C-alpha atoms as one frame of an Amber mdcrd trajectory, in Angstrom:
protein
 129.375 100.031 133.030 129.504  99.605 129.235 126.087  99.699 127.615 125.031
  96.775 125.418 124.961  97.601 121.713 121.718  97.062 119.805 121.492  97.595
 116.049 117.960  98.441 114.895 117.397  97.525 111.238 114.059  99.199 110.755
 113.648 100.617 107.233 111.853 103.854 108.211 113.209 106.221 110.863 113.137
 109.919 111.724 112.122 112.104 109.940 109.998 109.698 107.840 106.193 109.898
 108.122 105.603 106.124 108.193 103.853 105.141 111.432 106.435 102.434 112.216
 109.189 104.989 111.636 107.631 107.391 114.120 107.044 104.645 116.687 110.566
 103.286 116.464 112.105 106.750 116.561 110.298 107.343 119.856 111.348 103.906
 121.089 115.032 104.449 120.299 115.026 107.932 121.837 113.534 106.518 125.024
 116.013 103.602 125.161 119.210 105.505 124.316 120.151 105.916 127.985 119.856
 102.139 128.523 121.596 100.868 125.385 124.165 101.906 122.797 121.898 102.238
 119.765 122.729 102.198 116.061 119.916 102.446 113.501 120.096 101.222 109.903
 117.345 102.905 107.872 116.581 104.203 104.405 116.961 107.816 103.358 113.691
 109.651 104.144 111.231 109.188 101.304 108.016 107.567 102.588 105.891 110.542
 101.536 107.706 111.041  98.247 110.586 113.217  99.479 113.549 113.218  97.105
 116.996 112.310  98.396 119.872 114.391  97.034 122.709 112.184  98.286 124.729
 110.045  95.883 126.280 107.913  98.615 125.010 104.366  99.172 125.691 104.678
 102.904 125.587 107.910 104.870 126.123 108.344 108.607 123.796 110.614 110.568
 123.107 111.293 114.248 119.978 111.863 116.341 120.940 112.762 119.925 123.027
 109.740 121.054 121.756 107.489 118.259 124.026 106.685 115.326 122.076 106.359
 112.063 123.335 104.631 108.928 121.121 105.741 106.059 121.057 103.710 102.855
 120.151 105.100  99.446 117.585 103.112  97.487 116.077 103.411  94.010 112.858
 105.393  93.798 109.818 103.145  94.235 106.550 103.301  92.320 104.084 101.843
  94.824 101.630 100.970  92.071 104.198  98.717  90.327 105.005  95.258  91.680
 108.293  95.188  89.776 109.349  98.544  91.211 108.404  97.366  94.703 110.454
  94.169  94.325 113.547  96.046  93.114 113.218  98.427  96.051 112.738  95.612
  98.581 115.670  93.505  97.378 117.912  96.571  97.193 117.014  97.341 100.793
 117.647  93.742 101.841 121.114  93.618 100.291 122.267  97.057 101.436 120.841
  96.815 104.967 122.496  93.406 105.356 125.823  94.854 104.175 125.554  97.758
 106.617 124.747  95.354 109.459 127.658  93.026 108.719 130.060  96.000 108.750
 129.060  96.926 112.315 131.310  95.705 115.132 130.725  94.528 118.705 126.977
  93.953 118.317 125.149  92.418 121.285 121.678  92.315 119.739 119.978  92.916
 116.398 116.429  94.255 116.320 114.515  93.806 113.073 110.922  94.349 112.031
 108.690  92.529 109.562 109.291  95.147 106.866 110.054  94.457 104.128 107.967
  91.256 104.299 109.951  88.169 105.362 113.272  89.746 104.320 113.223  92.140
 107.286 113.349  89.177 109.644 115.843  87.332 107.436 118.347  90.187 107.889
 118.231  89.465 111.619 118.503  85.694 111.145 121.619  86.103 108.963 123.068
  88.729 111.290 122.525  86.531 114.347 124.846  83.857 113.003 127.469  86.080
 111.375 127.708  88.513 114.299 127.007  85.968 117.088 124.374  88.319 118.463
 120.875  87.976 119.874 117.971  88.644 117.508 114.733  90.371 118.505 112.094
  90.113 115.767 109.249  92.646 115.954 106.335  91.520 113.774 104.190  94.525
 112.890 102.505  92.573 110.070 102.500  88.822 109.431 103.601  87.992 105.913
 102.934  86.238 103.639  99.537  86.015 105.387  98.872  89.720 104.752  99.766
  89.482 101.050  97.637  86.326 100.717  94.615  88.145 102.206  94.610  90.589
  99.292  95.670  87.986  96.679  98.873  89.882  95.946  99.939  87.051  93.655
  98.250  83.838  92.508 101.471  81.837  92.732 100.870  79.703  95.826 104.428
  78.352  95.910 105.658  81.905  96.649 103.425  82.089  99.734 104.557  78.612
 100.854 108.257  79.422 100.568 107.811  82.828 102.178 106.012  81.308 105.157
 108.743  78.675 105.590 111.421  81.365 105.635 109.534  83.560 108.089 108.874
  80.594 110.371 112.653  80.099 110.432 113.070  83.779 111.287 110.696  83.300
 114.225 112.300  80.020 115.351 115.852  81.389 115.317 114.989  84.673 116.999
 115.603  85.028 120.729 112.291  86.822 121.149 109.373  87.582 118.840 107.423
  90.749 119.645 103.881  91.037 118.236 101.652  94.091 118.551  98.283  92.489
 119.298  96.784  89.577 121.214  95.181  88.308 118.008  98.666  88.250 116.435
  99.893  86.059 119.283  97.248  83.535 118.241  98.487  83.696 114.636 102.042
  82.953 115.761 100.832  79.909 117.725  98.771  78.774 114.746 101.852  78.959
 112.492 103.536  76.400 114.735 100.397  74.311 115.434 100.810  75.244 119.116
 104.021  73.177 119.262 107.491  74.606 119.907 106.102  78.119 119.636 108.974
  80.650 119.753 109.428  82.783 122.858 107.222  85.820 122.290 105.578  88.786
 123.971 102.678  91.098 123.088 103.488  94.819 123.237 100.923  97.279 121.891
 101.912 100.118 119.619 101.158 103.579 120.957 100.916 107.273 120.293 102.323
 110.224 122.198  99.301 110.896 124.395 100.909 114.053 125.828 101.247 115.517
 122.344  97.973 114.357 120.802  95.088 115.468 123.027  91.416 116.286 122.395
  91.066 119.814 120.976  88.083 121.933 120.025  87.514 122.670 116.340  87.683
 126.334 117.370  91.419 126.003 118.057  93.226 128.449 115.723  95.412 125.876
 113.904  92.402 123.631 113.285  90.395 126.620 112.070  93.174 127.473 109.624
  93.333 123.847 108.405  89.564 123.800 107.849  89.554 127.129 106.035  92.508
 126.294 103.767  90.858 123.028 102.680  87.275 124.305 102.322  86.115 122.174
 105.230  84.461 124.803 107.415  81.095 123.814 108.923  81.397 120.258 107.569
  80.789 116.915 109.265  84.190 115.397 108.522  84.811 111.673 108.102  88.577
 111.260 107.955  91.063 108.558 107.063  94.635 109.491 107.989  97.498 107.146
 107.092  98.814 104.800 104.442  96.435 104.582 101.463  97.789 101.165 100.591
  96.880  97.651  99.558  95.645  96.149 102.806  92.672  98.353 103.695  90.099
  97.867 100.898  89.995 101.649 100.460  89.659 101.251  96.676  86.194  99.787
  97.391  85.280 101.734 100.537  85.633 104.967  98.510  82.548 103.887  96.539
  80.264 104.551  99.536  80.970 108.277  99.057  78.713 108.253  95.984  75.745
 107.727  98.328  76.641 110.978 100.108  77.538 113.146  97.082  74.484 115.386
  97.617  75.131 115.833 101.360  76.522 119.358 101.268  77.567 119.374 104.927
  79.458 116.032 104.870  83.094 115.868 103.781  85.276 112.779 103.370  88.966
 113.558 103.916  91.755 111.120 103.045  95.184 112.175 104.295  98.225 110.245
 103.101  99.781 108.501 100.128  99.799 104.947  98.825  99.266 102.429  96.069
  95.484 102.808  95.681  95.194 106.602  96.037  95.151 107.135  92.273  92.338
 104.595  91.808  90.322 106.328  94.537  90.836 109.730  92.946  89.790 108.348
  89.550  86.534 107.004  91.015  85.738 110.330  92.677  86.472 112.314  89.515
  84.605 110.015  87.142  81.519 110.088  89.379  81.618 113.867  89.859  81.810
 113.645  93.665  82.798 117.016  95.114  82.784 116.352  98.855  85.794 114.012
  98.898  89.173 115.618  99.619  92.637 114.078  99.220  95.420 115.728 101.203
  99.123 114.897 101.525 100.710 113.635 104.733 100.698 116.369 107.350 103.910
 117.377 109.144 104.404 115.368 112.339 103.987 118.449 114.506 100.636 119.226
 112.821  99.043 115.781 113.151  97.582 116.684 116.567  95.530 119.372 114.767
  94.561 117.455 111.618  93.320 114.480 113.679  91.166 116.828 115.753  89.618
 118.389 112.651  87.556 115.217 112.101  84.174 114.355 113.571  84.631 110.616
 112.882  87.734 108.628 111.938  87.845 105.589 109.687  89.986 102.735 111.032
  89.908  99.953 108.459  91.459  96.647 107.460  90.871  94.300 104.553  89.010
  91.023 105.160  91.455  88.318 106.244  93.791  90.707 108.128  92.578  89.712
 111.621  95.567  88.402 113.569  97.904  89.561 110.813  98.137  93.314 111.403
  96.877  95.997 113.802  96.061  99.448 112.330  98.211 101.588 114.630  96.313
 104.739 113.628  93.665 103.744 116.187  95.914 104.909 119.038  96.193 108.441
 117.602  92.432 108.605 117.038  91.735 107.505 120.598  94.281 110.016 121.929
  92.505 112.796 120.027  89.225 111.685 121.603  87.427 111.137 118.308  84.749
 108.521 117.538  85.796 105.571 115.385  84.013 103.918 112.495  85.878 100.624
 112.380  85.707  98.409 109.305  87.226  95.446 111.073  86.755  91.737 111.673
  85.302  90.553 114.954  87.893  89.629 117.606  90.630  91.557 115.833  92.763
  93.700 118.157  91.366  97.036 116.935  87.761  95.774 117.060  88.249  94.626
 120.649  89.729  98.023 121.573  86.707  99.834 120.131  84.326  97.476 121.922
  86.155  97.617 125.260  86.424 101.410 125.206  82.961 102.047 123.700  84.494
 104.665 121.397  82.669 103.897 118.158  80.934 101.399 115.910  82.336  98.433
 113.993  81.267  97.027 110.613  82.505  93.832 108.988  84.900  94.367 106.055
  83.203  94.404 102.620  79.765  95.171 104.116  79.472  98.458 102.227  75.745
  99.001 102.833  76.369  98.769 106.580  79.235 101.274 106.273  76.712 103.675
 104.705  74.198 102.985 107.500  76.834 103.558 110.181  77.942 106.863 108.639
  74.310 108.022 108.584  73.865 106.881 112.178  76.935 108.805 113.386  75.994
 111.831 111.270  72.532 111.899 112.891  73.805 111.439 116.440  73.398 114.311
 118.900  76.640 116.243 119.174  76.992 115.534 122.906  76.679 111.794 122.341
  79.246 111.917 119.519  81.675 113.798 121.781  81.127 111.270 124.583  81.877
 108.371 122.226  85.205 109.916 121.317  86.195 110.802 124.885  85.454 107.203
 125.932  88.392 106.228 123.715  90.693 108.802 125.305  89.741 107.635 128.811
  90.477 104.021 127.904  93.822 104.949 126.361  94.811 106.864 129.516  94.017
 103.833 131.636  95.462 101.015 129.528  97.489 102.148 126.503  99.893 104.850
 127.609 103.150 105.154 125.718 105.290 104.578 128.824 103.580 101.228 129.462
 104.627  99.894 126.045 108.109 101.448 126.059 108.847 100.015 129.509 107.759
  96.579 128.253 110.251  96.951 125.389 112.980  98.032 127.817 112.419  95.033
 130.094 112.117  92.602 127.154 115.396  93.773 125.598 117.194  93.584 128.948
 115.920  90.044 129.545 117.038  88.902 126.084 120.501  90.421 126.528 120.936
  88.902 129.978 119.763  85.409 128.980
């Protein structure tokens, strides 16, 4: 029996560090026996890697998956103009690569880049007479509006109209949180809401497991970064526009004299430079900025922390789910969530009893919560973290989500 062909247009893919790239690489690898999969993605570069190719399109292979990699101009994440050039270049080239593909049964797109990711699928659906599955990892323009990315309201209005069309014309919308399902319904005033399903993101819970700080790789990581015998509060992921990190960093000034506390920020992003400038200008020595860790080392770096920050900007509830929470729960570490009430991540923390939650922009309460966790007996801190791992094992295993994707894709293709 001939397998149905699905083209995934997903921006980031193996070996990129972006969380969506890692998730969708795992998804495609797990679905390759069910479907004939082609991936259209950019050349690796999320963490600043330089591409040496001069070709606009380059064909690659990962097991049975064909990959079409597109070369894009280098992006400066602190420049809106640079971002726009990058995004529109991606849109045009990814669309060209898609339209060149033959015998497509379904097109799978994600909400990156904002709005245009879905529009690639909408255009492809009509030109290729294929089904379109639209995976919304982040609702835009709602996410951009939450951080006042631009003051030109007409841009938000037009962007929302286009993305509503993307949703309406798709054969299935996949959202990654129950709060995001409510946002989709709200977009359509609960009338003629597109067919949709909620499928949680995940982590590889067999790979990321709770480890003692005495483990040799963790010990080496701590020693190399001058973090031995420290109470470590860690943020690991995109240091970007939608997390309020440029303001959260200011709470570290309160702890600058705490010699046994260390704040560790792992990753890259648009506000990292501003955060570093604040730390340097205020002579704060217990804040450490580290680059993205290799994928195979993340299981150790996550376990080096005593507490993990999982944060979102105010106004992001129902718009985005910080997928880093799944890795933190897998590692069995306590969470300090800076999250709105009834957001997906807040409800996970509450249901699993794996940490404490503070409202976004309540910086004095963030300080109080750090002091509270710092003062907690070690056994109680460990129990908090392991509560998260137990909950993940019961409700959020990778196979649960991947099987939901498998069944959803089969249903769309058979309809």
